[in-house]
N, C-alpha and C positions, 0 to 999 in steps of 0.2 A: 776699332773706334767706337766711341760712345756718340749716342744720339743725345744732344743738348736740348731741353725744353724749357722755354721761358714761361711759367705760368702767368695766367691773366693777371693775378695780383701783382707780379713783379713787372709785368708790362705797364701796368696802369701806374706803378711808381716811377717807371722810366719816363712816362708821359708827363708827371707831375715834375721830374728833375728837369725834363726838356722846357717847362714853363718858367723854371727858376734859373736856367742858364742861357747866356748868350752864344755860348760856343756849343752849338748843337753837333757839330762834326767830331768834337771831342767824345761826346756822349756814344755816338754811332762807331767811332772808332774803337772805343773802350768795350762795347758789346761784341763786334767782331773778334777782339783780342780774346774776350771771355770764352766765346764760342771755339775758338781755337784751342786754347789752353785746356778746357774742360773736355772736348771731344778726344783729345790724345792721351791725356793722364791726369783724370781729376783727382786722383788721390794724392798726388803731389803738386797740385796747382795752387791748393789753399792750405788753411790750417783747420783742425780739428775743433768741433765744439761739442760736448758731451751731451747737451740736449737734443734728443731726436736722431742721434747720429749726424747732426748737421756739420757742414764746413762752410768756411768764408773764404773768398778770394778777394783780393785786392787789386783792381787794375784802375789806376786813376783816371777820370774823376769817379769811379764807381767802385762800391765794393757789393759784393753779392753773397748771398746766402744760398746754399745748395745741398742737395742730397744724391747720393751715388747709390744706383740700383746695380749691382755688379751682375747678377744673373741675367738682367735684361741689356746690359751694357747701355743704360739709360742715366743721364743726369738731370734731375729737375731743379731748375733755379726758382726759388720761392720768394725771395726777397732782394730789393735792390736799394742802395742807398748812395749818398755822396759821400766822399771822403773828405775827412776834416782838414782844413788848410792850417 
């Protein structure tokens, strides 16, 4: 299993999203699902992006950017946004 860490900037973005949405539970549920997906198989949970070996995963209503550190079994979530409707 991988340890999933939401960086401070990502959590600040979550707080901004919570200010914008009326359905807070959907955000919390998506965060839980992101944690579960990335803790088990982060390499297959999202799509790769060439810049900085970053990956993205979409779990509506959230999209998250993250990096995998295999040797440490660590996933760092660096960015969070809302999916487009």
